[in-house]
C-alpha positions in Angstrom: 25.3 -31.3 -6.4 22.6 -29.4 -8.2 21.4 -26.2 -6.5 17.7 -26.1 -5.7 15.7 -22.9 -5.8 12.2 -22.2 -4.5 10.5 -20.8 -7.6 9.7 -17.1 -6.8 7.9 -16.8 -10.1 5.4 -19.5 -8.9 4.9 -17.6 -5.6 4.3 -14.3 -7.5 1.7 -16.0 -9.8 -0.2 -17.3 -6.7 0.0 -13.8 -5.1 -1.3 -12.3 -8.4 -4.3 -14.7 -8.3 -5.0 -13.8 -4.7 -4.8 -10.1 -5.7 -7.2 -10.6 -8.5 -9.9 -12.5 -6.7 -9.6 -10.2 -3.6 -10.2 -7.2 -5.8 -13.1 -8.8 -7.7 -14.8 -10.2 -4.6 -14.4 -6.8 -2.7 -15.7 -4.8 -5.7 -18.8 -7.0 -6.2 -19.6 -6.9 -2.5 -19.2 -3.2 -2.4 -21.3 -2.6 -5.5 -24.1 -4.6 -3.9 -24.0 -2.3 -0.8 -23.9 0.8 -3.2 -27.2 -0.4 -4.8 -28.9 -1.1 -1.5 -27.9 2.4 -0.2 -29.2 4.0 -3.4 -32.6 2.4 -2.8 -32.6 3.8 0.7 -31.8 7.3 -0.6 -34.7 6.9 -3.2 -37.1 6.3 -0.3 -35.9 9.3 1.7 -36.2 11.5 -1.4 -39.8 10.4 -1.7 -40.3 11.4 1.9 -39.1 14.9 1.2 -41.8 15.2 -1.6 -44.5 14.0 0.8 -43.3 14.9 4.3 -46.4 13.4 5.9 -45.1 9.9 4.9 -42.2 10.4 7.5 -44.7 9.2 10.1 -45.1 5.9 8.2 -41.4 5.1 7.9 -40.8 1.8 9.7 -38.1 1.7 12.4 -36.4 -1.2 10.6 -35.8 1.1 7.6 -34.2 3.8 9.9 -32.0 1.2 11.5 -30.9 -0.2 8.2 -30.2 3.2 6.7 -28.0 4.0 9.7 -26.1 0.8 9.3 -25.6 1.5 5.6 -24.2 5.0 6.2 -22.1 4.1 9.2 -19.0 3.1 7.3 -18.9 6.4 5.3 -19.3 8.5 8.4 -15.9 7.3 9.5 -14.3 8.8 6.4 -15.5 12.4 6.2 -16.7 15.0 8.7 -19.2 16.5 6.3 -20.8 13.1 5.6 -21.0 12.5 9.4 -22.7 15.9 10.1 -25.3 15.4 7.3 -25.9 11.8 8.5 -26.5 13.0 12.1 -29.1 15.6 10.9 -31.0 13.1 8.7 -30.9 10.4 11.4 -32.3 12.9 14.0 -35.1 14.0 11.6 -36.1 10.4 11.0 -36.1 9.5 14.6 -39.5 9.9 16.2 -38.7 12.1 19.1 -38.1 15.3 17.1 -40.9 15.0 14.5 -42.9 18.2 14.9 -46.2 18.5 13.1 -46.0 22.3 13.1 -43.0 22.8 10.9 -43.4 20.4 8.0 -42.2 22.7 5.3 -39.0 23.5 7.1 -38.5 19.9 8.0 -38.9 18.9 4.3 -36.4 21.5 3.1 -33.8 20.5 5.7 -34.3 16.8 5.0 -34.0 17.4 1.2 -30.8 19.6 1.6 -29.0 17.2 4.0 -30.0 14.1 2.0 -28.6 15.6 -1.2 -25.4 16.6 0.5 -25.0 13.2 2.2 -25.7 11.3 -1.1 -23.3 13.5 -3.0 -20.5 12.9 -0.4 -21.1 9.2 -0.3 -21.1 8.9 -4.1 -17.9 10.8 -4.3 -16.3 8.4 -1.8 -17.7 5.4 -3.7 -16.0 6.6 -6.9 -12.7 6.8 -5.1 -13.3 3.3 -3.7 -14.0 1.9 -7.2 -10.8 3.4 -8.5 -8.9 1.7 -5.7 -10.5 -1.7 -6.5 -9.4 -1.3 -10.1 -5.9 -0.3 -9.0 -5.5 -3.6 -7.2 -6.0 -5.3 -10.6 -3.0 -3.3 -11.8 -1.1 -4.8 -8.9 -2.0 -8.2 -10.3 -0.7 -7.3 -13.7 2.6 -6.0 -12.2 3.2 -9.2 -10.3 2.5 -11.3 -13.4 5.1 -9.3 -15.3 7.7 -9.9 -12.7 6.8 -13.6 -12.6 7.2 -13.7 -16.4 10.6 -12.1 -16.2 11.8 -14.6 -13.6 10.3 -17.5 -15.6 11.9 -16.8 -18.9 15.3 -15.8 -17.6 16.5 -19.4 -17.1 20.1 -18.2 -16.3 18.9 -17.0 -12.9 18.6 -20.6 -11.8 22.0 -21.9 -13.1 24.6 -22.7 -10.5 27.5 -20.2 -10.2 31.1 -21.0 -11.1 32.4 -19.0 -8.1 32.6 -20.3 -4.5 31.5 -18.4 -1.4 35.1 -18.2 -0.2 36.3 -16.7 -3.5 33.5 -14.2 -3.4 34.3 -13.2 0.2 38.0 -12.7 -0.7 37.1 -10.6 -3.7 34.8 -8.4 -1.7 37.4 -7.6 1.1 38.1 -3.9 0.9 39.5 -1.3 3.4 37.3 1.6 4.5 39.2 4.2 2.6 38.3 7.9 2.2 37.2 7.2 -1.3 34.8 4.4 -0.2 33.4 6.5 2.6 32.6 9.2 0.1 31.0 6.7 -2.2 28.8 5.3 0.6 27.8 8.8 1.8 26.9 9.8 -1.8 24.9 6.6 -2.2 23.0 7.3 1.0 22.2 10.9 0.1 21.0 9.9 -3.4 18.9 7.0 -2.0 17.3 9.1 0.7 16.4 11.8 -1.9 15.0 9.1 -4.2 12.9 7.6 -1.4 11.5 11.1 -0.5 10.8 11.8 -4.2 9.1 8.4 -4.6 6.8 9.1 -1.7 6.0 12.5 -3.0 5.3 11.2 -6.5 2.9 8.5 -5.2 0.9 11.1 -3.4 0.9 13.5 -6.4 -0.4 11.0 -8.9 -2.7 9.3 -6.3 -0.9 6.0 -6.7 -1.9 3.6 -3.8 1.7 2.7 -3.0 4.2 4.1 -0.5 7.4 4.2 -2.8 9.3 5.6 0.2 12.0 2.9 0.2 12.7 2.6 -3.6 16.5 2.8 -3.2 17.0 1.3 0.3 17.4 -2.2 -1.1 20.0 -0.9 -3.7 22.1 0.7 -0.9 21.9 -2.5 1.1 23.0 -4.6 -1.9 25.9 -2.3 -2.7 27.3 -1.4 0.7 25.8 -3.6 3.4 23.5 -3.5 6.4 24.7 -0.3 8.2 24.4 2.0 5.2 21.0 0.5 4.4 19.8 1.2 7.9 21.2 4.7 7.8 19.3 5.3 4.5 16.1 3.9 6.0 16.3 6.1 9.1 17.1 9.2 7.2 14.3 8.6 4.7 11.7 8.2 7.4 13.1 11.2 9.3 12.7 13.4 6.2 9.2 12.1 5.7 8.3 12.8 9.3 9.7 16.3 9.3 7.6 17.2 6.2 4.5 15.7 7.9 4.1 12.8 5.5 4.9 9.8 7.6 4.6 9.0 11.3 7.9 8.4 13.1 6.9 4.9 14.3 7.0 3.7 10.7 10.7 4.0 10.9 10.6 0.4 12.1 9.2 -0.7 8.7 11.9 1.2 6.9 14.6 -0.5 9.0 13.0 -3.9 8.4 13.3 -3.3 4.7 17.0 -2.9 5.0 17.4 -5.8 7.4 15.4 -8.3 5.4 17.2 -7.2 2.2 20.6 -7.7 3.9 19.7 -11.1 5.1 18.5 -12.1 1.6 21.7 -10.9 0.0 23.8 -12.6 2.6 21.9 -15.9 1.9 22.6 -15.6 -1.8 26.3 -14.8 -1.2 26.6 -17.9 0.9 24.5 -20.5 -1.1 24.4 -18.9 -4.6 27.6 -16.8 -4.8 28.2 -14.6 -7.8 30.3 -11.5 -8.6 27.2 -9.4 -8.8 23.6 -9.9 -7.8 21.0 -10.9 -10.4 17.4 -9.7 -10.2 16.4 -12.8 -8.3 17.8 -11.8 -4.8 16.3 -8.3 -5.3 12.9 -9.8 -5.9 13.2 -12.1 -2.9 14.3 -9.1 -0.8 11.2 -7.2 -2.0 8.9 -10.1 -1.1 10.4 -10.6 2.4 10.3 -6.8 3.0 6.7 -6.7 1.9 5.7 -9.5 4.3 7.5 -8.1 7.3 6.2 -4.6 6.6 2.7 -6.0 6.4 2.9 -7.5 9.9 4.6 -4.6 11.7 2.8 -1.9 9.7 -0.6 -3.4 10.5 0.3 -3.5 14.2 1.4 0.1 14.2 -1.7 1.2 12.2 -4.2 -0.7 14.4 -2.7 0.2 17.8 -1.6 3.8 17.2 -3.3 5.3 14.1 -6.5 3.2 13.8 -6.9 3.3 10.0 -4.9 6.2 8.7 -1.6 5.3 7.0 -0.8 8.9 6.1 -1.3 8.0 2.5 -5.0 8.8 1.5 -5.1 6.6 -1.6 -3.9 3.6 0.5 -6.4 4.4 3.2 -9.1 4.3 0.4 -8.1 0.7 -0.3 -8.6 0.0 3.4 -12.0 1.8 3.4 -13.0 -0.1 0.3 -12.4 -3.4 1.9 -14.1 -2.1 5.1 -17.2 -1.2 3.1 -17.2 -4.6 1.4 -16.5 -6.9 4.3 -17.6 -4.6 7.2 -14.6 -5.7 9.4 -11.9 -3.2 10.1 -9.2 -5.6 11.2 -9.7 -7.8 8.1 -9.6 -4.7 5.9 -6.4 -3.5 7.5 -4.8 -6.9 7.1 -5.7 -7.4 3.5 -5.0 -3.8 2.5 -1.6 -3.9 4.2 -0.7 -7.2 2.5 -1.7 -6.1 -1.0 -0.1 -2.7 -0.9 3.1 -3.7 0.9 3.9 -6.7 -1.3 3.4 -4.7 -4.6 5.2 -1.6 -3.2 8.3 -3.5 -2.1 8.4 -5.6 -5.2 8.3 -2.5 -7.3 11.0 -0.9 -5.0 13.1 -4.0 -5.4 12.8 -3.8 -9.2 13.8 -0.1 -9.3 16.7 -0.8 -6.9 17.9 -3.6 -9.2 17.8 -1.3 -12.2 20.0 1.3 -10.4 22.3 -1.3 -8.9 22.8 -3.0 -12.3 23.4 0.3 -14.1 26.0 1.4 -11.6 27.7 -2.0 -11.7 27.8 -2.0 -15.5 29.2 1.5 -15.6 32.0 0.6 -13.1 32.9 -2.6 -15.0 33.0 -0.6 -18.3 35.4 2.1 -17.0 37.5 -0.5 -15.1 38.1 -2.4 -18.3 38.7 0.8 -20.3 41.5 1.7 -17.9 
């Protein structure tokens, strides 16, 4: 009977297309709001030149300007403070005829500060929109690898029973040492990955890059231990919130379930790249759901990774809906992050397996 596979490469192509259009639609919508806000700033700068014209500013313009700036005031305290001063000057109840020069100076200063702060944030948002396009390219590369490696979809010549018998091994001192060393290495790699993503302002977490490899090599319990230790280290160094340990554990659990499925239905002496990529996909989906719940209920927008928050803010500015922004941002970043982690885990897993086989045959 011929083994049937759901084509992961097709799924990744679809996800890449979704990524691409989400980035483009968001960027175009945001650029439109940027232009509208620039026009409002131009009008306010004209007011600072002729302060008398402040009395002719229609209330509709003030209301519109406040709506345009509202999203940015959620990001930065300095932006919020400048916005409050400008809004109070524009409101009719504090317009004083006797101090026009002072009013003009204050309005000019605060408007310049506000515009500079908002434009800085806008440049960060544009960078994040473009980064999502890199996510698209990465997913297409993975899809191409899976498409052209036809051997991934060929049936195995080993049965599940034979595989199970070959994997039976006692928990010897040597094996305990190997598992402990793998957990320590993977935990350090996860922490280093998270630190690297923040250092280079990469909008990914990279805090579970080796969790899938440990799970593939040693099973569920070592994978969970690695996940908990990784999150604990990140928490102690004030990088990640402790509640996100649930996401780390989910990565190990979904990876283990994926590998167990492949052992049962598609047995082989070692895992190919295919189960790793499936593990990454399922981890990304589950992390999106749980991570968004944690973010929305406990930490409103902040994910503790500023560059990922910028993607959320960018979508927030474009669509003006926080829940939608959280959902889309969580989906895009988690899928790409876990797929990249799965790829790195496979490279390490395959390298170690190859080295072990080489030295075994040499003996």
